[in-house]
C-alpha positions as CSV (number, residue, x, y, z in Angstrom):
1,M,-9.5,-11.7,-22.3
2,V,-10.2,-10.4,-18.3
3,A,-13.1,-7.8,-18.5
4,V,-12.0,-4.5,-16.3
5,T,-14.3,-1.4,-16.0
6,I,-13.7,2.3,-15.3
7,G,-14.5,3.6,-11.9
8,K,-15.0,6.7,-11.4
9,H,-11.9,7.3,-8.8
10,R,-8.9,8.0,-10.5
11,G,-9.4,5.9,-13.3
12,V,-9.3,3.0,-11.2
13,P,-11.2,-0.2,-12.3
14,S,-14.4,-0.8,-10.8
15,L,-17.3,-2.9,-11.4
16,R,-20.5,-2.0,-12.6
17,Q,-22.9,-2.7,-9.1
18,S,-22.5,-0.3,-6.3
19,P,-21.3,-2.0,-3.2
20,P,-23.9,-4.0,-1.3
21,E,-24.4,-3.9,2.7
22,R,-22.8,-6.9,3.8
23,H,-20.2,-6.5,2.0
24,M,-16.8,-8.1,2.8
25,I,-13.2,-7.1,1.6
26,V,-10.3,-9.0,2.0
27,V,-6.6,-6.9,1.7
28,I,-4.1,-10.1,0.3
29,P,-0.2,-8.5,1.7
30,G,2.3,-8.0,-1.3
31,G,5.0,-10.7,-1.3
32,T,4.4,-14.7,-0.9
33,A,1.1,-14.1,-0.1
34,S,-0.7,-13.9,-3.4
35,T,1.2,-17.0,-4.8
36,E,-0.2,-18.9,-1.5
37,V,-3.5,-17.6,-2.3
38,Q,-3.4,-18.8,-5.4
39,A,-2.4,-22.5,-4.3
40,K,-4.7,-22.9,-2.1
41,H,-8.0,-20.6,-3.6
42,C,-7.5,-20.9,-7.1
43,R,-10.4,-22.7,-8.0
44,W,-13.2,-20.9,-6.4
45,L,-11.8,-17.2,-6.4
46,S,-11.1,-17.7,-10.2
47,R,-14.8,-17.9,-11.0
48,G,-15.6,-14.2,-9.6
49,E,-15.0,-10.9,-11.5
50,W,-11.9,-9.6,-12.0
51,S,-10.6,-6.2,-12.8
52,R,-6.9,-4.7,-12.4
53,A,-6.3,-1.0,-12.0
54,A,-5.1,0.8,-14.9
55,A,-1.6,1.8,-13.1
56,R,-0.1,0.6,-9.8
57,I,-1.7,2.1,-6.8
58,E,-2.1,1.7,-3.1
59,P,-4.4,-1.0,-1.8
60,L,-6.2,2.0,0.1
61,L,-7.4,3.5,-2.9
62,A,-8.1,0.5,-4.3
63,V,-10.5,-0.4,-1.6
64,L,-11.8,3.1,-1.5
65,D,-12.8,2.4,-5.5
66,E,-14.4,-0.8,-4.6
67,L,-16.6,1.2,-1.9
68,E,-16.9,3.7,-3.9
69,L,-15.9,6.3,-1.6
70,P,-13.4,9.3,-2.1
71,A,-9.5,8.8,-2.8
72,P,-8.0,11.8,-1.1
73,A,-6.8,14.5,-3.3
74,Q,-3.3,14.8,-1.7
75,G,-1.4,13.9,1.7
76,L,-1.4,9.9,1.4
77,A,1.5,10.4,3.9
78,A,0.3,12.6,6.6
79,I,-2.7,10.3,6.5
80,R,-0.5,7.1,6.8
81,L,0.8,9.2,9.7
82,W,-1.9,10.0,11.8
83,G,-2.6,6.2,11.6
84,Q,0.8,5.6,13.1
85,T,0.6,8.1,15.7
86,G,-3.0,8.5,16.0
87,A,-3.0,12.3,16.1
88,R,-3.3,14.3,13.2
89,P,-0.3,16.2,12.1
90,E,-0.8,19.8,11.7
91,D,1.8,20.2,9.2
92,W,3.0,19.1,5.5
93,V,4.2,15.5,5.4
94,S,5.8,13.5,2.3
95,A,7.1,9.8,3.2
96,A,10.4,8.9,2.7
97,D,11.5,5.4,1.3
98,P,14.9,4.4,1.2
99,V,15.8,2.5,-1.9
100,Y,18.5,1.4,-4.6
101,L,18.2,2.5,-8.2
102,E,19.5,0.0,-10.3
103,A,21.1,1.5,-13.7
104,M,20.0,-0.5,-16.3
105,L,21.3,-0.3,-20.0
106,D,18.3,2.2,-21.0
107,H,16.2,3.1,-17.8
108,V,16.7,2.8,-14.3
109,R,15.1,0.5,-11.9
110,L,13.8,0.6,-8.2
111,H,14.1,-1.6,-5.3
112,T,12.6,-1.2,-2.1
113,L,14.9,-1.9,1.1
114,D,12.6,-3.2,3.8
115,D,13.0,-4.0,7.2
116,H,15.7,-7.1,6.6
117,A,17.5,-5.4,3.6
118,L,18.1,-2.3,6.1
119,L,18.2,-3.1,9.7
120,R,16.3,-0.4,12.0
121,A,19.6,0.6,13.3
122,E,21.0,1.6,9.9
123,R,17.3,3.2,9.7
124,E,18.1,5.1,12.1
125,H,21.6,6.3,11.2
126,L,20.4,7.0,7.8
127,F,18.0,9.6,8.8
128,N,19.7,11.0,11.5
129,Y,22.9,11.5,9.0
130,L,20.2,13.1,6.6
131,Q,19.0,15.2,8.9
132,A,22.2,16.4,10.6
133,Q,22.8,17.0,6.7
134,L,19.8,18.6,5.1
135,G,17.3,19.4,8.2
136,D,16.4,22.5,9.0
137,A,13.0,24.5,9.9
138,G,11.2,23.8,6.6
139,C,12.6,20.6,5.9
140,R,12.8,17.5,8.3
141,F,13.9,14.0,8.1
142,E,12.1,12.0,10.9
143,L,11.9,8.1,11.8
144,I,8.6,6.9,13.0
145,G,8.6,3.1,13.7
146,E,10.3,1.5,10.5
147,L,8.8,4.4,8.3
148,G,10.1,7.8,7.1
149,Y,8.8,11.2,6.5
150,V,10.1,14.6,5.7
151,R,8.3,17.4,7.3
152,G,7.9,21.3,7.2
153,E,6.3,23.9,5.3
154,L,8.4,23.5,2.2
155,A,5.9,21.4,0.1
156,F,7.1,20.1,-3.3
157,A,5.7,17.7,-5.4
158,T,6.2,13.7,-5.0
159,A,5.2,10.7,-6.7
160,M,1.5,9.2,-5.9
161,C,2.7,5.6,-4.7
162,S,4.9,4.1,-2.7
163,A,8.4,2.6,-3.5
164,H,7.1,-0.9,-2.4
165,A,4.3,-0.6,-5.6
166,L,6.8,-0.1,-7.5
167,D,9.6,-2.6,-6.5
168,S,11.9,-3.8,-9.3
169,R,10.6,-1.9,-11.9
170,E,11.0,1.2,-13.7
171,P,9.5,4.8,-11.9
172,D,9.6,7.1,-14.4
173,A,6.3,7.1,-15.0
174,F,5.3,7.5,-11.5
175,L,7.7,11.1,-10.8
176,P,6.7,14.1,-10.7
177,V,6.9,16.2,-14.1
178,A,7.9,19.8,-16.0
179,A,8.3,22.7,-13.9
180,V,6.4,21.2,-10.6
181,S,9.3,19.1,-10.0
182,R,11.7,21.6,-9.8
183,E,12.2,21.7,-5.6
184,H,11.3,17.5,-5.6
185,D,14.2,17.0,-8.5
186,R,16.7,19.8,-6.2
187,L,16.6,17.3,-3.5
188,V,16.7,14.2,-4.5
189,G,20.1,15.4,-6.4
190,E,21.6,16.6,-3.0
191,L,20.5,13.4,-1.3
192,Q,22.1,11.1,-3.7
193,L,24.9,13.1,-3.5
194,L,25.4,12.8,0.2
195,L,24.2,9.2,0.0
196,H,27.1,8.3,-1.8
197,Q,29.2,9.6,0.5
198,A,27.5,7.9,3.4
199,P,29.9,5.9,5.7
200,M,26.9,3.4,6.1
201,N,26.8,2.7,2.2
202,R,30.4,2.2,2.3
203,Q,30.2,-0.6,4.9
204,R,27.5,-1.5,2.9
205,E,28.6,-2.4,-0.1
206,E,31.8,-3.4,1.2
207,Q,29.8,-6.4,3.2
208,G,28.2,-7.2,-0.4
209,R,24.4,-5.7,0.3
210,L,22.8,-2.6,-1.8
211,P,23.4,0.6,-0.5
212,V,20.8,3.1,0.2
213,N,21.2,5.4,-2.5
214,S,18.4,7.6,-3.2
215,I,15.0,8.6,-1.4
216,W,11.8,7.9,-3.1
217,F,9.2,10.8,-2.2
218,W,5.4,10.0,-2.5
219,G,2.0,10.9,-0.7
220,G,3.1,14.6,-0.5
221,G,0.4,17.0,1.3
222,R,-1.7,17.6,4.3
223,A,-3.7,15.6,6.0
224,P,-7.6,15.9,5.4
225,A,-9.8,17.6,7.9
226,P,-11.6,15.5,10.4
227,A,-14.9,14.1,8.2
228,T,-17.4,11.4,8.8
229,I,-17.8,8.8,6.4
230,A,-19.8,6.5,6.0
231,L,-17.2,3.3,6.6
232,P,-17.5,-0.4,7.3
233,H,-15.6,-2.0,10.3
234,L,-11.5,-1.9,9.7
235,F,-9.8,-4.6,10.7
236,A,-5.8,-3.7,10.0
237,G,-2.9,-2.8,11.7
238,D,-1.6,-0.9,8.6
239,P,-0.8,2.6,9.7
240,Q,-2.4,4.0,5.8
241,F,-6.0,2.6,6.7
242,L,-6.3,3.2,9.9
243,G,-5.1,7.0,9.0
244,Y,-7.7,6.8,6.9
245,W,-10.4,5.3,8.9
246,R,-9.8,8.0,11.5
247,S,-9.9,10.4,9.5
248,G,-13.3,9.9,8.7
249,G,-14.4,8.9,11.8
250,G,-15.1,5.0,10.8
251,E,-15.4,2.1,13.5
252,V,-11.5,0.4,13.9
253,T,-9.9,-2.8,15.8
254,R,-6.7,-2.9,15.4
255,W,-5.3,-6.2,14.4
256,S,-1.3,-7.0,14.0
257,G,-1.7,-10.4,13.9
258,E,1.2,-10.9,16.8
259,N,-1.3,-13.6,18.4
260,G,-1.8,-16.1,15.8
261,Q,-5.6,-15.3,15.7
262,L,-8.1,-13.9,13.5
263,P,-10.0,-10.9,14.9
264,A,-13.1,-12.6,16.9
265,D,-15.7,-10.0,16.0
266,I,-15.6,-9.6,12.5
267,S,-18.2,-8.1,11.3
268,L,-20.7,-8.8,8.0
269,A,-19.8,-5.7,6.4
270,C,-16.0,-5.0,6.9
271,V,-12.5,-4.1,5.3
272,V,-9.3,-6.5,6.7
273,V,-6.0,-5.9,5.6
274,P,-4.0,-8.4,7.0
275,P,-0.1,-7.8,8.4
276,P,2.5,-8.5,5.6
277,G,5.5,-10.5,6.9
278,P,5.5,-13.9,8.3
279,N,2.9,-14.9,10.7
280,R,1.5,-17.6,11.5
281,P,1.2,-20.1,9.5
282,G,-2.4,-20.6,7.8
283,L,-4.0,-17.3,9.2
284,L,-4.5,-16.0,5.5
285,D,-6.0,-19.3,4.5
286,E,-8.5,-19.6,7.4
287,L,-9.2,-15.5,7.2
288,L,-10.6,-16.6,3.3
289,Q,-12.2,-19.8,4.2
290,M,-14.2,-18.1,6.9
291,A,-15.1,-15.4,4.2
292,K,-16.0,-18.4,1.8
293,H,-18.1,-19.8,4.3
294,R,-19.9,-16.4,5.3
295,L,-20.4,-16.2,1.2
296,A,-21.8,-19.4,0.8
297,R,-24.4,-18.8,3.6
298,G,-25.7,-15.9,2.3
299,Q,-24.3,-14.1,5.8
300,I,-22.3,-11.7,3.5
301,H,-24.0,-10.4,0.3
302,C,-20.6,-10.0,-1.7
303,L,-16.7,-10.9,-1.2
304,T,-13.7,-9.0,-3.3
305,V,-10.2,-9.5,-2.4
306,V,-7.8,-6.6,-3.3
307,F,-4.3,-7.5,-4.1
308,S,-1.4,-5.6,-3.7
309,D,-0.7,-5.7,-7.4
310,G,-4.2,-4.1,-8.1
311,W,-6.2,-7.2,-9.0
312,R,-8.8,-7.5,-7.2
313,V,-11.8,-10.0,-7.5
314,R,-15.0,-9.4,-6.8
315,L,-17.3,-12.3,-6.0
316,R,-21.2,-13.2,-5.4
317,R,-22.6,-16.4,-3.4
318,W,-24.0,-18.1,-7.4
319,A,-20.5,-17.6,-8.1
320,L,-19.6,-20.2,-5.6
321,L,-21.9,-22.8,-7.6
322,A,-20.5,-22.4,-10.8
323,L,-18.5,-25.3,-10.9
324,W,-18.8,-25.2,-14.2
325,R,-16.5,-22.4,-14.7
326,N,-12.6,-23.0,-15.0
327,R,-11.0,-19.8,-15.6
328,R,-7.3,-18.8,-15.1
329,W,-5.5,-17.1,-12.5
330,P,-5.4,-13.6,-13.8
331,A,-3.5,-12.3,-10.7
332,T,-0.3,-13.7,-11.9
333,E,-0.1,-11.7,-15.3
334,R,2.7,-8.8,-15.0
335,N,1.5,-5.6,-15.7
336,D,4.4,-3.4,-16.6
337,E,2.6,0.0,-17.6
């Protein structure tokens, strides 16, 4: 059995001891990265102490729980927008992820449409279409970079996690419920009718591609007021992490991985978020080897590796010496909650 303890932030599992001062956290991006990490680093990582969130959450929230820092009560989309633009948004913001909802026999399954499944020109066309059909002073549809938003003064209840976190799963348990869902459900209903009629979707279906038949709204709220929070150094290009660190006055080094190099100045107390998608072969492997080397030499007191599906493993130096431990790899287990 894998021991899971419940932390104090949003029912997220955490380990009982407070994070030490020299604590390095590495976030493993989604996709095939977890499989690659298992193939190359299973033996030593499996010796650590594993835990998992009770429900699927954003990697940022898992990292904050590991650091025993407060998670935002709302406004994850506004925080992400802050990270993208460098400026704190003043209005209400929700993330708007284009998705395909697959009708099964007795439920619906959600599928994300990433940059390869939905090209940049298609995203621009989609958000221009939605703005022309539904946008007004209280509800504006915007595409910033590759990320979609709806913003304005018309606040409504949204899901707390992204479509990416729920890819290929049932989304019902993560939707707003009861009376608070009224405005959300009205907007989604209108959107689905419009998307059914959209010329772009007809063209996609003729080409044998999945249509965009809904929008997943999540992280709605306003950005937190700027604060001063004791944060470790962040090395990342991920806008949600960048936004939270900016809101808390933390030290940030932007790292997109585009040059195929690890940051030269990775500190001993830090959070490192490698970029998702294809990068230089071996970049993630090199990062974990460096982290293991630092732990073995006592340069860091603790290493935590956070996976995108909610699993995390925490290791101290003695765990590397526990050669007799032969644990299974918990991160391959499915969680259908």
